[in-house]
C-alpha positions in Angstrom: 6.8 4.6 17.0 4.9 7.9 17.4 3.4 8.4 20.8 -0.4 10.2 20.8 -0.2 13.6 23.3 -2.9 14.5 25.3 -4.3 16.2 22.3 -4.4 13.4 20.2 -6.0 11.3 22.7 -9.1 13.9 22.9 -9.1 14.5 19.5 -9.5 11.0 19.1 -12.0 10.0 21.9 -13.7 12.9 20.9 -14.6 11.4 17.8 -15.5 8.3 18.8 -18.1 9.6 21.5 -19.7 11.9 18.8 -19.7 8.8 16.4 -21.8 6.6 18.5 -24.0 9.0 19.0 -24.6 9.3 14.9 -24.9 5.5 15.1 -27.8 5.1 18.2 -30.0 7.7 15.9 -29.1 6.0 12.7 -30.1 2.3 14.6 -33.9 3.8 16.1 -34.4 5.0 12.9 -33.9 9.2 14.0 -31.4 8.7 10.9 -31.9 7.2 7.4 -28.9 5.3 5.9 -28.7 8.4 3.5 -28.8 11.0 6.1 -26.0 8.8 8.1 -23.3 8.5 5.1 -21.1 10.5 5.2 -21.0 10.2 8.7 -20.0 6.8 8.9 -17.6 7.6 5.7 -16.2 9.9 7.9 -15.2 7.3 10.3 -14.1 4.8 7.5 -17.2 2.6 7.4 -18.5 1.6 3.9 -21.7 -0.3 3.3 -20.4 -3.1 1.3 -22.1 -5.8 -0.8 -22.7 -7.8 2.1 -22.3 -5.9 5.1 -20.6 -2.8 6.6 -17.0 -2.7 6.2 -14.7 -0.8 8.6 -11.6 0.5 7.1 -8.3 1.3 10.3 -6.1 3.7 9.6 -2.1 2.4 10.3 -0.5 5.9 9.4 2.9 4.7 7.0 2.1 1.1 7.7 3.9 1.1 11.0 2.7 -1.2 13.9 3.3 -1.9 17.2 2.8 -5.2 19.3 0.3 -4.3 21.4 -1.9 -3.1 18.4 -1.6 -6.1 16.0 -3.2 -8.2 19.5 -5.8 -5.3 19.1 -6.4 -5.6 16.0 -6.7 -9.5 16.3 -9.1 -9.5 19.3 -11.6 -7.0 17.1 -11.3 -9.8 14.3 -12.3 -12.6 17.2 -15.0 -10.3 19.1 -16.4 -8.5 16.0 -15.5 -9.8 13.1 -15.5 -13.4 11.8 -11.6 -14.2 12.9 -9.4 -12.3 10.3 -9.1 -8.9 8.9 -7.4 -7.6 5.1 -4.7 -5.2 5.1 -4.9 -3.6 1.8 -2.4 -1.6 -0.7 -3.0 1.6 1.4 -1.5 -0.1 4.1 -4.9 0.1 6.0 -6.5 -3.1 7.1 -10.2 -3.7 6.8 -12.9 -5.9 8.4 -15.3 -7.4 6.5 -18.2 -8.3 8.9 -18.6 -6.0 11.8 -22.3 -5.1 13.1 -23.0 -1.1 12.7 -24.1 -1.7 16.2 -20.7 -2.6 17.0 -18.5 -0.3 15.8 -18.1 2.0 18.3 -17.3 0.0 20.7 -14.7 -0.9 17.8 -13.4 2.5 17.5 -13.3 2.4 21.6 -11.1 -0.1 21.6 -8.5 1.3 18.4 -8.4 4.4 21.2 -7.3 2.4 23.6 -4.2 1.5 21.8 -4.1 4.9 19.2 -5.3 3.5 16.5 -8.7 4.9 14.4 -10.5 5.0 10.9 -10.3 8.9 10.8 -9.9 10.1 6.9 -10.2 6.1 5.4 -12.6 7.2 3.4 -13.8 10.6 2.3 -13.0 13.8 0.2 -10.4 14.4 2.0 -6.1 13.8 2.6 -6.2 10.0 3.1 -3.5 8.3 5.2 -0.4 9.1 4.2 1.8 6.3 3.2 5.7 5.3 3.3 8.6 2.4 2.7 7.4 -0.5 4.6 11.7 -0.8 4.9 11.4 2.3 6.1 14.1 2.9 9.4 15.9 -0.5 8.0 16.7 -0.8 4.7 20.2 -0.5 3.9 20.0 2.0 0.5 17.8 4.5 2.9 18.7 8.5 2.8 16.5 9.1 5.6 13.6 7.6 7.5 10.4 9.2 6.1 8.3 8.3 8.8 8.7 11.4 10.8 7.8 13.0 7.6 4.7 11.1 7.2 3.7 11.7 10.5 4.4 15.5 10.5 1.8 15.6 7.4 -0.4 13.4 9.0 -0.8 15.5 12.1 -1.1 18.9 10.0 -3.5 17.1 7.8 -6.3 15.3 10.3 -9.4 17.3 10.2 -7.6 19.8 8.0 -10.5 22.7 8.4 -9.8 23.8 4.5 -9.0 20.2 3.0 -11.6 17.9 4.6 -14.1 18.4 1.9 -11.8 18.3 -1.4 -13.3 17.8 -4.5 -11.9 14.1 -4.5 -9.9 11.9 -2.0 -6.4 12.6 -2.0 -3.5 10.3 -1.3 0.4 11.2 -0.4 3.2 9.3 -0.1 7.3 9.9 1.3 9.9 7.7 0.1 13.8 8.3 1.7 15.1 5.3 -0.5 17.3 5.3 -3.6 14.5 2.6 -4.6 11.1 3.6 -4.4 8.7 1.6 -2.7 5.8 3.9 -2.1 5.1 4.6 -5.5 5.3 8.0 -5.2 4.9 8.4 -8.6 1.1 7.2 -8.8 0.1 9.7 -5.8 -1.6 13.3 -5.4 1.8 14.1 -4.2 4.9 12.2 -3.9 7.6 12.9 -1.8 11.3 11.8 -2.2 14.0 12.7 0.4 17.0 13.6 -1.7 19.8 16.3 -0.7 20.9 18.9 -2.6 24.6 19.7 -3.6 25.6 21.5 0.0 24.2 18.0 1.8 21.0 19.7 3.0 17.6 17.0 3.1 14.8 17.9 1.1 12.6 16.6 -1.0 11.7 15.8 -5.1 7.4 16.6 -4.8 5.9 14.8 -8.0 2.1 15.4 -8.6 -0.7 14.7 -10.1 -0.4 10.9 -10.2 -2.8 8.1 -9.9 -4.8 5.2 -10.8 -8.0 4.5 -11.2 -10.3 5.5 -14.4 -7.6 7.9 -15.7 -4.2 6.2 -14.8 -1.1 8.8 -15.2 2.1 9.0 -13.9 3.1 12.0 -11.6 4.7 15.0 -12.8 8.0 16.3 -10.8 7.2 20.0 -10.3 10.0 20.9 -7.5 13.8 19.2 -7.8 14.7 20.1 -4.1 12.0 21.2 -1.8 14.4 22.5 1.4 12.7 20.1 4.8 11.5 23.4 6.1 8.9 23.9 3.8 7.3 20.5 3.5 4.4 21.8 4.8 3.8 25.2 3.0 4.0 23.5 -0.2 2.0 20.6 0.1 -0.1 23.5 1.5 0.2 25.2 -1.7 -0.7 22.3 -3.9 -3.7 21.8 -2.3 -4.7 25.1 -2.5 -4.8 25.4 -6.0 -6.1 21.9 -6.3 -8.9 22.9 -4.1 -9.6 26.2 -5.7 -9.4 24.8 -9.3 -10.2 21.1 -9.2 -13.5 19.5 -11.0 -16.6 19.4 -8.4 -18.9 18.6 -11.4 -17.8 15.5 -12.0 -16.3 12.9 -9.6 -15.0 11.3 -12.6 -12.5 14.4 -13.5 -12.0 15.5 -9.9 -9.0 14.3 -9.0 -5.6 16.4 -9.4 -4.0 14.5 -11.9 -7.1 15.3 -14.3 -6.4 19.5 -13.3 -2.3 19.2 -14.3 -3.1 16.9 -17.5 -5.9 19.7 -19.0 -4.0 22.8 -17.3 -0.5 21.5 -18.1 2.3 20.4 -15.8 3.9 23.0 -16.0 1.4 25.8 -15.7 0.7 24.1 -12.4 4.0 24.1 -11.7 4.1 28.0 -11.7 0.6 28.0 -10.2 2.1 26.2 -7.2 5.3 28.3 -6.7 2.9 31.8 -7.1 0.5 30.5 -4.1 3.8 28.9 -2.0 5.3 32.4 -2.2 2.3 34.6 -1.9 1.0 32.8 1.0 2.1 33.2 4.9 3.8 30.3 4.9 6.0 31.3 8.4 3.5 29.6 10.4 3.9 26.5 8.4 7.5 26.4 8.3 8.8 23.8 10.2 11.3 24.4 13.2 14.8 22.8 13.6 13.2 21.4 17.3 10.3 20.0 16.0 11.3 17.7 13.2 13.7 16.6 15.8 10.9 16.2 18.4 9.0 13.7 16.1 12.1 12.4 14.5 13.0 10.5 18.4 9.8 8.7 18.0 11.3 7.2 15.0 14.8 6.1 16.4 15.2 2.9 15.6 16.0 0.0 18.1 19.3 -0.3 20.1 21.0 -2.7 17.6 24.3 -3.9 17.8 26.3 -4.9 14.8 27.2 -8.7 14.4 28.7 -10.6 11.7 27.5 -10.3 8.4 27.1 -13.6 7.9 25.4 -16.0 10.7 26.0 -20.2 11.0 23.0 -20.7 12.2 21.4 -19.6 9.0 23.9 -20.9 6.8 23.3 -24.2 9.1 20.0 -24.5 8.5 19.9 -22.9 4.7 22.3 -26.5 4.3 19.7 -29.3 5.5 16.5 -27.5 4.9 16.1 -26.3 1.2 12.6 -24.6 2.2 14.4 -22.5 5.0 16.8 -21.7 1.8 14.3 -20.3 0.2 12.6 -18.5 2.1 15.8 -17.2 3.6 16.7 -15.9 -0.3 13.1 -14.8 -1.0 11.8 -13.0 2.2 14.8 -11.8 3.9 16.5 -8.8 2.5 19.5 -6.7 3.8 19.4 -4.3 6.9 21.4 -1.2 7.1 23.2 -2.9 10.4 25.6 -5.8 10.0 24.1 -9.0 11.6 20.6 -8.3 10.6 17.7 -8.5 7.9 13.9 -7.2 7.3 11.8 -10.0 7.2 8.6 -10.0 4.6 5.8 -12.1 6.1 4.1 -13.2 3.2 0.4 -13.2 3.4 0.1 -15.0 -0.2 0.1 -18.6 1.1 -0.4 -20.7 -2.2 -3.7 -20.3 -3.3 -4.9 -18.4 -0.4 -6.9 -14.9 -0.8 -4.1 -12.1 -1.0 -3.7 -10.2 2.4 -6.2 -11.9 4.6 -4.8 -13.0 7.7 -6.3 -15.0 10.8 -6.1 -13.7 14.2 -4.1 -16.2 15.2 -1.3 -15.0 12.6 -1.7 -11.6 13.9 -1.2 -12.7 17.6 1.8 -14.5 15.7 3.1 -12.0 14.4 3.1 -9.9 17.2 4.4 -12.2 19.3 7.7 -12.1 16.9 7.7 -8.5 16.7 8.0 -8.1 20.4 10.6 -11.2 20.3 12.9 -10.3 17.9 11.9 -7.3 15.6 12.2 -4.3 18.3 8.6 -4.3 18.8 7.6 -3.5 15.3 5.7 -4.6 12.9 4.8 -3.2 9.0 2.2 -3.0 6.3 3.2 -3.3 2.4 1.7 -1.6 -0.1 1.9 -4.9 -1.7 -0.7 -6.6 0.7 2.1 -8.5 3.0 3.5 -7.8 6.7 7.1 -6.7 7.7 9.8 -7.5 11.0 11.7 -4.8 9.9 14.8 -5.6 12.7 15.4 -9.0 13.0 19.1 -10.7 14.5 20.2 -13.3 11.5 20.7 -15.3 14.1 17.2 -15.3 15.7 16.2 -16.3 11.8 15.5 -19.4 12.0 13.7 -19.5 15.2 11.2 -16.9 13.3 10.8 -19.1 10.2 9.8 -22.0 12.7 7.6 -19.7 13.9 5.7 -18.0 11.1 5.6 -21.8 9.6 3.4 -23.1 12.4 1.4 -20.1 12.0 1.0 -21.0 8.0 3.0 -17.3 7.3 6.4 -18.9 5.8 5.9 -19.2 2.1 9.0 -18.4 0.5 7.4 -16.2 -2.1 8.1 -12.1 -1.4 8.7 -10.7 -4.5 8.0 -14.1 -6.8 5.0 -14.3 -9.3 3.0 -16.0 -6.4 3.1 -12.8 -4.7 -0.2 -11.7 -5.8 -1.7 -8.5 -5.3 -5.9 -8.2 -5.4 -8.1 -5.5 -4.1 -11.5 -7.6 -2.5 -13.4 -7.5 -5.4 -17.0 -8.8 -6.3 -16.7 -11.3 -3.2 -17.2 -7.6 -1.3 -17.0 -4.6 -2.8 -20.4 -2.9 -4.1 -18.3 -0.9 -6.2 -16.7 -4.4 -8.6 -17.9 -5.6 -11.1 -15.4 -8.9 -11.3 -13.7 -11.0 -8.9 -10.3 -10.6 -8.4 -9.9 -13.1 -5.5 -10.7 -16.6 -7.3 -7.9 -15.4 -10.2 -5.2 -14.4 -7.8 -5.6 -17.9 -6.0 -5.4 -19.1 -9.3 -2.4 -17.5 -10.5 -0.9 -18.0 -7.4 -1.6 -22.1 -7.3 -0.3 -22.6 -10.8 2.9 -20.6 -10.6 3.6 -21.4 -7.4 6.9 -20.9 -5.3 9.1 -23.8 -6.8 12.1 -23.9 -8.7 10.2 -22.0 -11.7 8.6 -19.3 -9.4 12.6 -18.4 -8.6 13.9 -18.9 -11.8 11.0 -16.1 -13.1 12.9 -13.3 -11.0 10.3 -10.8 -10.2 7.4 -11.1 -12.2 4.7 -8.8 -10.2 0.6 -9.3 -11.6 -1.6 -7.2 -9.6 -5.2 -7.6 -10.0 -8.2 -5.2 -9.1 -11.9 -5.5 -9.6 -12.8 -2.8 -11.7 -11.4 0.7 -12.9 -11.0 2.4 -9.6 -7.9 -0.2 -9.4 -7.5 -0.8 -5.9 -5.5 -4.0 -6.9 -3.3 -1.6 -8.5 -3.0 -3.2 -11.5 -2.0 -0.5 -13.9 1.9 -0.4 -12.4 1.9 -4.1 -12.4 4.5 -5.7 -15.4 1.6 -8.2 -15.7 -1.7 -5.7 -14.8 -5.0 -7.5 -14.0 -8.5 -6.0 -14.4 -12.4 -7.2 -13.7 -14.6 -5.8 -15.5 -18.4 -6.7 -16.7 -19.1 -7.3 -20.1 -23.0 -8.3 -21.9 -23.4 -10.0 -17.9 -20.1 -11.3 -18.0 -17.0 -11.4 -16.4 -14.2 -10.3 -18.4 -10.2 -9.9 -17.6 -8.5 -7.4 -19.2 -4.6 -7.7 -19.4 -2.1 -4.7 -19.1 1.9 -5.4 -19.5 4.9 -3.2 -18.6 4.0 -1.1 -15.5 6.6 -0.5 -13.0 5.9 0.8 -9.3 9.2 2.2 -8.6 11.7 4.6 -9.8 10.7 3.9 -12.9 7.2 4.3 -12.6 5.5 3.1 -15.9 1.8 2.7 -16.5 1.0 -0.5 -18.5 -0.2 -1.0 -21.8 -3.2 -2.9 -22.9 -2.4 -5.8 -24.6 -5.9 -6.3 -26.7 -9.5 -7.5 -26.1 -10.2 -9.1 -22.6 -10.4 -12.9 -21.1 -13.0 -15.1 -19.7 -12.2 -15.8 -15.8 -11.1 -19.7 -17.4 -8.6 -18.0 -19.5 -6.9 -15.4 -17.6 -4.4 -18.1 -15.9 -3.4 -19.6 -19.6 -3.0 -16.1 -21.2 -0.7 -15.1 -18.2 1.3 -18.7 -18.9 1.5 -17.7 -22.2 2.8 -14.1 -21.3 5.3 -15.6 -19.3 6.2 -18.4 -21.5 7.4 -15.4 -24.2 9.3 -13.9 -21.3 11.4 -16.7 -20.9 12.2 -17.5 -24.2 12.7 -14.0 -25.2 14.8 -12.3 -21.9 18.4 -12.0 -23.1 20.2 -13.3 -20.0 19.1 -15.9 -16.6 18.4 -12.6 -14.4 16.9 -9.8 -17.6 13.8 -9.4 -15.1 10.4 -9.5 -17.2 10.2 -5.6 -16.8 13.4 -4.7 -18.8 12.2 -7.7 -21.2 9.1 -6.0 -22.3 10.3 -2.8 -22.7 13.7 -4.3 -24.5 10.5 -6.1 -26.9 7.6 -4.7 -26.9 4.3 -5.6 -26.6 4.0 -7.4 -30.3 5.6 -10.7 -29.2 3.2 -11.2 -26.3 0.3 -9.8 -28.3 1.2 -12.0 -30.9 1.2 -15.0 -28.0 -1.6 -14.3 -26.3 -3.4 -14.0 -29.2 -2.3 -16.8 -31.5 -2.9 -19.2 -28.4 -7.1 -18.1 -28.2 -7.7 -18.2 -31.6 -10.9 -19.2 -32.2 -12.1 -18.3 -28.7 -15.0 -16.5 -27.6 -13.0 -13.6 -25.9 
């Protein structure tokens, strides 16, 4: 993991002291809430429906045990004993008192964490594949490049007040687990014909009010030109992005209105004309940053664990966990363990302080002291020896974290919705809980394979519903909550935006509607292992729409 140097420490400590002064002036009445707003947003502090919410940055989703324990401690001391992990690989505390926020930020700084640039019209937390450095299909670890972009973009004098927020993701594997095509800039590690490492570059993706898949503007960008090219993209956006209408201010709208080819040409001209020498990445600097992300010294072991096999033979629940939550590691005899934060009927992404401590203990003992946060609101232990898996499972089970549903239909992603968010127009959490309870993690859920359900409580799409096989958007219509369903979205290398199925459903009708979709899939799939998205792409919307609205005929929807 990256470690702060003297500049980092001074930078973060200075921000903490500055914000403590601003909070003091707000509490004394010297500063109004409206005057305070830009200051708190620069420090990741939002005003939600019921209280302030503090969003903690978890760069590229990587945490140490020490950092996770600190988050648990903060949850106990300053919140209500839990935190909420988000689709941006961050953590949110939903109930901090304003007077305590400077103390929270100081405690975060003591473990090399902060909340800077988790809000505002700036470059937000840079995200990456949550299996980085461990995945068997990885070309190269994307986190060193995410860290380079993070350092370069932190309080960047030119890009701190962009037309709108700006999101960057980096992926290093054949499978896209960072959703690069749905970001303002998506960076996919590739090699050219000579074997040199670089990036394919996507620009203009994004969800929210106007969901769009990004456009590839570069097939191959040399590694050394990473910052210079990202700088060129941001210069074009900063100069030409709209500032008169926040709903049309994202770079995706600029790309759409100008044309992808025209924007690509502008970026290339800016890249060629700008004095890029200072932004070229020297080999020694890349090597220095990469050294921070050296994997733990894992010795290859037997590819099959007798301990796992014996336990699975007598414990069906462990066998289910092994099948769903343990994935192959690049080093034989090890696995990547997904810690589900989706207990059946639970709140997606929530973890108690005790659960955070349990994961920290397991990471320290069994996973090279590393934890990851996934954009699907789960945690990951990336370096677990297969022989240790029974012990890891038992500890997770004792903490209520061993639900064997990673990637299954009850692994529902959901934003906080109207239970917390001031922008939301409908509740997400109760819908997620009802769907999770309905489908569970039993034989049927396993037979369905990876059916991704994602729920957003408003058009801002923090639940990423647009890129779900089954997406659910909560809206307010005539004073009532109604839920619009989209089908056919995907968040991988085949990225696609879901299609609206038709009129919305009342909250009490959502489970039946999703059941109709799933039952139709079961009837139409060409073979037992054809996954939902492949079936949908093969047969189209019509049979699903027929099942949905024939079933609901006569209902007031």
